[in-house]
C-alpha positions in Angstrom: 0.0 0.0 0.0 1.0 3.6 -0.2 0.3 5.5 3.1 2.3 8.7 2.5 3.8 10.6 -0.4 5.4 13.9 -1.3 5.0 16.7 -3.8 7.8 19.1 -2.9 7.7 21.2 -6.1 6.0 24.6 -6.5 2.4 24.0 -7.7 3.0 26.4 -10.7 6.0 24.2 -11.8 3.8 21.1 -11.3 1.2 22.7 -13.6 3.7 23.3 -16.3 5.0 19.7 -16.0 1.5 18.3 -16.5 0.3 20.8 -19.0 -2.7 21.8 -16.8 -3.8 25.1 -15.2 -2.8 25.5 -11.6 -5.6 25.6 -9.0 -6.8 29.0 -7.8 -6.5 27.7 -4.3 -2.8 28.1 -3.3 -1.0 24.9 -2.3 2.2 24.6 -0.4 4.9 21.9 -1.1 4.1 18.7 0.8 6.8 16.6 2.5 4.5 14.1 4.2 1.1 14.0 2.6 -1.3 11.6 4.4 -4.8 10.3 4.0 -7.7 12.7 4.5 -5.5 15.6 3.5 -6.0 17.7 0.3 -3.7 17.3 -2.6 -3.6 18.3 -6.3 -5.1 15.9 -8.8 -6.0 15.9 -12.5 -9.3 14.3 -13.3 -10.0 12.5 -16.6 -13.2 14.5 -16.9 -11.3 17.8 -16.7 -7.7 17.1 -17.9 -6.8 20.8 -18.6 -6.6 21.9 -15.0 -5.4 20.8 -11.6 -8.1 20.2 -9.0 -7.8 20.0 -5.2 -9.0 16.7 -3.8 -9.0 14.8 -0.5 -7.1 11.5 -0.2 -9.5 8.7 0.5 -12.6 7.6 -1.3 -15.9 6.2 0.0 -17.4 4.4 -3.0 -21.1 4.6 -3.7 -21.4 0.9 -3.1 -19.8 1.2 0.3 -22.3 4.0 1.3 -25.2 1.8 0.1 -24.1 -1.0 2.5 -23.5 1.4 5.4 -19.7 1.1 5.3 -17.7 4.2 6.3 -14.1 3.1 6.0 -12.4 5.2 3.3 -10.1 3.6 0.8 -6.7 5.3 0.3 -5.4 2.6 -2.0 -7.2 0.3 -4.5 -5.5 -2.7 -6.0 -5.1 -2.5 -9.8 -6.4 -6.0 -10.0 -9.8 -4.7 -8.9 -10.3 -3.2 -12.4 -12.4 -6.2 -13.4 -14.6 -6.2 -10.3 -18.1 -5.0 -10.6 -17.8 -2.8 -7.5 -15.2 -0.6 -9.1 -16.4 -0.8 -12.7 -17.6 2.8 -12.9 -14.5 4.2 -11.1 -12.1 2.5 -13.4 -14.2 3.1 -16.4 -15.2 6.7 -15.9 -13.3 8.2 -13.0 -9.6 7.9 -13.6 -7.1 10.5 -12.4 -3.5 11.5 -12.1 -2.0 12.3 -8.7 1.2 14.4 -9.1 4.0 13.3 -6.7 7.7 13.3 -6.5 8.2 10.5 -4.0 6.5 8.1 -1.6 7.1 6.3 1.7 6.9 2.6 2.6 7.5 1.3 6.1 9.8 -1.5 7.3 8.8 -3.5 10.4 11.7 -3.6 12.8 12.2 -4.7 16.4 12.3 -1.0 17.3 9.2 0.0 15.4 8.3 1.1 11.9 11.2 2.5 9.9 10.1 4.7 6.9 11.9 4.4 3.6 11.6 7.1 0.9 11.4 6.2 -2.8 11.8 8.7 -5.7 13.1 8.9 -9.2 16.8 9.3 -9.6 16.1 12.4 -11.6 14.2 14.0 -8.7 11.5 15.0 -11.2 7.7 14.8 -10.5 5.7 11.9 -11.8 2.1 10.8 -11.5 0.4 8.0 -9.7 -2.5 6.4 -11.4 -5.7 6.9 -9.4 -9.4 6.7 -9.3 -11.7 9.4 -7.9 -15.2 9.9 -6.5 -17.3 13.1 -5.9 -18.0 13.5 -2.2 -21.3 15.3 -1.8 -20.7 15.9 1.9 -17.2 17.4 1.3 -18.3 19.1 -1.9 -15.0 18.2 -3.5 -13.5 15.2 -5.3 -11.8 12.4 -3.3 -9.1 10.1 -4.7 -7.4 6.7 -4.1 -4.0 5.6 -5.4 -3.8 2.4 -7.4 -1.3 -0.2 -6.3 0.4 -3.1 -8.0 3.0 -5.7 -7.3 6.4 -4.2 -6.4 9.5 -3.9 -8.4 12.7 -5.4 -6.9 13.6 -2.1 -5.1 10.3 -1.6 -3.3 9.8 -5.4 -2.8 12.6 -5.4 -0.3 10.3 -3.4 2.0 6.7 -4.0 1.0 4.7 -6.4 -1.1 2.8 -3.6 -3.0 3.8 -0.3 -4.6 1.8 2.6 -6.1 1.2 2.6 -9.8 3.7 5.2 -11.2 3.0 6.2 -14.7 5.5 6.9 -17.4 4.9 10.5 -18.8 4.0 9.2 -22.3 1.2 7.1 -20.7 -0.4 9.8 -18.5 -2.9 11.2 -21.0 -3.8 7.7 -22.2 -4.7 6.8 -18.6 -7.0 9.9 -18.4 -8.6 9.4 -21.8 -12.3 8.5 -21.9 -13.5 5.6 -24.0 -10.3 3.6 -23.4 -10.9 -0.1 -22.5 -9.9 -0.2 -18.8 -8.8 -3.9 -18.9 -6.5 -3.1 -21.8 -5.1 -0.1 -20.0 -4.5 -2.0 -16.8 -2.6 -4.6 -18.8 -0.1 -1.9 -19.6 0.5 -0.9 -16.0 3.7 -2.6 -15.0 5.8 -1.8 -11.9 8.0 1.2 -12.5 11.6 0.2 -13.4 13.7 -0.1 -10.3 16.8 1.1 -12.1 15.2 4.5 -12.5 14.5 4.9 -8.8 16.4 5.4 -5.5 15.5 4.4 -2.0 16.8 5.4 1.5 15.8 5.5 5.1 14.4 8.7 6.5 13.6 10.0 10.0 10.9 8.3 12.0 9.4 11.8 12.4 7.7 10.9 9.2 5.5 8.5 11.3 3.8 11.6 12.8 1.3 12.8 10.2 1.4 16.4 11.3 5.1 16.7 10.6 5.7 18.2 7.2 9.1 19.8 6.5 12.0 19.3 4.1 14.1 17.8 6.9 11.9 14.7 6.8 13.4 13.7 3.5 17.1 13.8 4.6 18.7 10.3 4.6 19.5 8.7 7.9 21.7 5.7 8.7 
């Protein structure tokens, strides 16, 4: 799963990178984004601008059955399931990021590891979204897949990271979702780096550049 990520670049630079208009609502760089927090996303229904959305969806089917647990991650293998048919078919989105955390279980507690591209450049997670009538804003979940060899040393899942040339195809309406999902392979480990970071990351309210400094 992916329980925390970063977007440390200025939102205007992010907008240029993704060819979308920046949101009117100002957004600060994030060094420890967590569930239930607002982050920028690009919806397939509105690909020309960045929207502000809250991390964690409550699907319509869950509401119908009285379930209230929000989903922050959805397995890419769920694309063929009836419960997620509309989300995967009609509500795909990009979630801009430049790194993410996974946690290693140790005898002294959870040790966060930070993963990013060697280039340090932003990329996009593949996601799905829902409109939340109570919040009056979109909500999103990050798709996960089997890990590459780098992430696999720490966790048995990793977020779906899209190659730039595949981002618009993921957003495009009318695309067969099963065919699309078949193209979503774990991001190449050789293009990524990983290192341990401070356990201060484990406290969701902490959000500063120092969190991303390597520790031994």
